[in-house]
N, C-alpha and C positions, 0 to 999 in steps of 0.2 A: 979046617975047623975054626981057626982063629978068625978068618974072614966071615964065616957064618955067624959067629958071635957078634962081630962088629956090625954086620948087617942087621941082626936082630936088635941091637942097641939103637941103631938109627931109626928103625921102625917104631920102637917104643918111644923114643924122643919125639918123633914126628906126631905121634898120637897123644902127646902129653896134654896136661890140663889147660894149656893156653891155646891149643888149636881148636878151631871151630869149622863147621861146614855150613854152606849156604846153598839153598836151592832157589831157582827162579820161581816167581809166582805168575809169570807171564806164560802165554800159550807156547807149547812146543809144537813141532810138526809131526810127531809120532814116528819119525824115522830113527832107525837104529844108529847110534853113534857111540864112539868110545869116549870115556871121560864123564864128568858130572852132567846132570840134566841141564838142558839149555833152552832158553827162549828162542823162538824162531820168527824171523821177519822176512817178508818179501818187500823189498824196498822199491818204491815207484817214484820216479821223478819225471816231470814233464809229460805225464801220461803214459810212460813206458816203464817196464820192469828193468831195473839196473843191477840189482844184487839180491842174493839170499844171504842172510846173516844169522848166525847162532851166537848167543851170548851166554856165558856160564861163569861160575866162580869155583876156584879150588879152595876157598875158605879163608879164614883169618889165621894168623900165626905170628910168632915172634921171630923177627928176622935175625940174621947173623950178627947184626950190630946191637941186638937187644931191643929194637924198636918194634912196636906192634904194626903189622902190615896186613893187607888183604890183596887178593888177586882177582882180576876180571879178564876172562878170555873172550876173544872175538874170532870167529871163523867166517870170513867174508868171501863169497864167490861172486865175482863180477860176471853178470850174465849178458853184457853188451859187447859191442865191437869197438868201444872206446874206453880209455882209462877212467877209473873213478878214484876218489881220494878219501881215505879215512883221516878225519881231522882230530889227531891226538891232542891238539891244544884246546879242543872243545870238551874234553873229558872232565866230568865233575862227579864226585861221589859224595852223597849225603848219607850219614849213618844215624840211626835212631835207636833210643834205648827202649826198655820193656814197657815204659809208660807212654810211648808214642812221641816223646820229646826229641827233637833233633839234638845231636851232640855237637861238640865243637867241630869246626871245619877239618876235613881231611886234606891231604896234600898229594897230588899226583907226583910220583917219583920217576917212573920210566915206562916205556913201552918197548917190548922186544919182539922181533929183532930190532936192535937199536937203529934209528934212522931219523929222518927229518920230522918236524912237527906235523907235516902233512905227508901221510904215507900213501904213495900212489899204488894202485892195484891195476895191473895190466888187463886189457880186454881178454875175457875168457879165463883169467887166472883166479886162483884161490889163495888167500893170505890168512895165516894163523898168527894172530897178534896177542900178546899177553901184556896187560896193563897192571901196574903195581901202585898201590896207594899206601901212604903212611896213615895210620889211624891215631886219633887223639886220645884213645883209651885202649885198654886191653881188649883183645878180640871178644872175650866172653861178655863184655858190657853191651855189645851190639846185638840188637834183636832183629832189625831189618836194615836194609840199605838200598839206595837207588842210584844207579849210574846213568848219567846223561852222556850221549855220544852222538856223533854226526858223520854223515857221508856227503860228499859233493860230486856232482857230475856237471862239468861246465859251470854255468851260473846258477844251477839249481842245487838246493841244500835240503837234506833230510835230517831232521832232529828226532831223537827217540830217547825215552827213559825206560830202563829195565829195572824191575824191582826184584829183590831177594829177601828171603826170610831165613833165620837160623834153622838148621836142620840136623841137630845132634842132640844127644841126651844130657849134655851138661847144662846146669842151670844158668840162666842169664843173670849176671851179677849186677849190683847197683853201680852206677857210675860214681867215680870219686867226687868228693865235694869240689866246688869251684875253688881256684886258688885265692888265697887271702891277700888283699891289698894292704900291705904293711903300712903304707902312708896313711890310709884311712883310719887304721887302728890307732896310730900315733895321734892323729888329730882328735879322735873321739876321747882319748885318754886325758887330753888337756882340759 
């Protein structure tokens, strides 16, 4: 019974006011999958199909260190007989407020499973990768986000941007005002 109460408390905390959900605005493939809705891509390089990729998000949340974070998931199936590479050092996330204005830059923090900046995916293999980003604002301030990602096969590179929109009932809040430059205030007061 005690474990049941603890589990219920964790569920309530996970669904708290700082968590958000995002859904992709890009085309899915209509196939049944577990997890959040995903954008689907057939990656072609050098005139041939090299991968099938699904991109999704588990939403925004406050991390264990108290920092606002978000998650982007990648399911990548290599459809060739040669390795391909997920370029985690090419990952970029742009977050946008409810007025359509870009917010301060995010920071890529990790990809799991942990590995090199270039994650090889063997011929015929499937990799499930989770990318985590620090957000410059609380998750509820973000209305939309766009993640840039890349795959390579030999000398060929595929670049893609996947878009997401908030998909929960919580209101999008106003971003905090920009930080005050104390030096400028002192100069004006003179």
